[in-house]
N, C-alpha and C positions, 0 to 999 in steps of 0.2 A: 374239339376246338373250339373254344371261346370265342362268343360272338365281339367282336371290335367294332366299336361304332366308328371308330377314325377310319378304317378301312374298309366297312361298308358304306361308309356315307363322306366317301373322299371330297363331295363337293361343296359341304359343309366345314368339315376337317380339315384336310389338306389342298387348299386353293394353291394355285402359284403364287409366285411372288411378283405376280404383276395383278392390277385390279379386273374385278369380273362382278357382273351381276349375276345374285342369286336370289330365289324365291324360297323364304325359311319357312317348314310349317310349325304349327303350333308343337310345343312340346312341355311337357312337364318338368321339374327341377326340384332338387333340395335348395334352401336359399335362405341365408344369413345377409340381414341388412347392418349397415353399420358408416361411421364416419371416420375421417383422419389419416394420416400419412400411411399408406401400408407398408413402408419401409419400416415402421415403428415396431420393434421387437416386443415390446408389452402392448402394442396396440390394437384396436379392434380386429383390423384385418387378418394379422397374425392368428387371434381367436378365433376368426370365423371358417378359416381353413381346417383345423382342428373339428370342429363341430361338424363340418359337412362331410369329412372323412369319416368319421365315427359313424354316421347315418349312412352313409353309402356302402360302407363294408360290411356294415349289419344287415343289412338286405343283400347283398351279394353273397356272403355266407348262410343265410337263413336256410338255407336247403339242408343243412347239416343238424337242425336244430328240429324243434317240436310247429314252428310255426312253418307252414306250407302256404307259397303263393301260388296262387291258379294261372298256368302259365308261365313259369318261373323256366327260364334256361340260362347256362353258365353264360359269363358275358365278363368282358374287361371294364372295369368302373370306366366309364368318359373322363376326358380331361375337364380339369378346373377349369371355370370361366367367370368372366365378370362382367356387370354392366355397370357404369360408372358415370358421374356427374357433378358438375360443381355448382352451386346456388348463384344465380345473376351472371351465370358465364357463358358464353354462347360458344360449344365445344369443350376444349380441352386447356388448361392451362399448369403445361408440367414443372411450371418452376414455384406452383402453389399447391405441393401435394398435400398440406394440412388441413385444406378445403374439399377434399374429395369424399364425396358420397358413393356408395357404393350399395351391389348387391352378390353378394358371391355365388356363384351356383354350380352343381355340377348334374348333369342329365340324368332325368330317371329314366329306366326302361319302361314302356308303353304298359306292361304287365301289373306294374305298382301300383295299387289303389291306393286312394286316401287312409284307409282303414289299415293297409300294409306300414303305410307310410308311418302314420302315428304311432304302431306297434313297434315298428324302428327307433324311432325318437325315444320310447321311452325305454326299450330294451339297452341304448346307447348310454342313456341317461342312468339307467343303474349299473351298467359295468364300470362306467366313468366315475360315476359320483360327481357329475358335474351338471350345472343349469344347462338344458338345452331348450329352453323356451323361447329363444331367438328364432329357432330353426322351423320355416315353415315349406308348405307344398306351394311351391309357385308354377301357374301355368303362364305362359308366355306366347304370346303370336307375335311372331317378329316380321314377318312377312316380307317384303321387297327389299333387298340392299345389297349395296356396293361394298365388297370385302378384298381382301390382299393379304398374303401371307408376310410378314414384317419380319426381318431376321436382322438379330441385332438389340442393341439396348432400349428397354422402354423408353427412353427418355427422346430417342430419336424416332419415335412413333410419328410426330409431326411431318416429316417427309414423306413418309408412305401415306398418311391422311391426306395431303394436299395433292399426291398422285391418284388417290381414290377418287375425291372431290372432281379433279379435272376430268377423269374418265367420265363420271356418273355425267355432267355437263357435259361432254361432248356425244354421249349418246341419248341426249333428252331428257335426263334427269335432275332434281332439286333434291338437296339434303331435307330431312325430314325427322330431325332430330326434335323431342319435345318431352315431356315430362313421362311420356308413356312408351315412348320410344330412343332408346339410349345407346351412348358409344360402349361397343361390344367388344370384348379381347377373351380369346380362345387360349388357354397355355400349354403349348407342346413339350416344353422344356420345363425341367427343373432348374429355377436360377442357382439352387445350391450346388448343383452337378456338372453345369453348363457352363462353358465360357460365355460372359457377356456377350463378345461381338456374334456368337452362333445361337443364340437363344431364338426359337420360333414361336411366334405369336401372329394366330390368327385377328387382324383389325376388321371390325364391321361395322357400318353407318347405314342406318335406315334413311331409305330414299323414297320418293315418287315421281311419277314422271310429269315434265314439264307443262303438258296438258292440262294437269290436274292442279296446278298449282293455286292455292287460296291467297 
């Protein structure tokens, strides 16, 4: 049976729909950076998703070709994720989606080296006959966070975020969002196939201990 990151690491991908504190280890990702409204059908966000999945599935199916990855095992491609921010705004203003900046990511298995990644990007570019120059290998050390499963529309996330921040404060933590530690979402539902009221999204914010507040 293929290794499924969502099932094997439930504490990262399947939290309860109430806030909790979690320590996230350093992970490697396929990443594409961009700007603009994620709902724009011709926008950078939609294009980034196509690039990510092309590389992700090139790596996943590599065992069928000539490029052999050391330590490879069969696995389910991890879910789409996104880091989001808006310049000059503390937190997220959902009414100004056109001002979004993002890093779209898909987690890489630990056995994927930088050389393997570069091979996959080249292979995907050849197959798709597209420009994959925006795709990068990203290592992200997220650290201590508060997170919660949000169920429903993305536009309703502020209520969940407020609960997360209240929970963090009640447990001796303060928010630590900055230019290196970002608002993070993990998408467990496909909005094209799921009723908006049943969408499942992990929302995660970086925090630090109140005693370490500077």
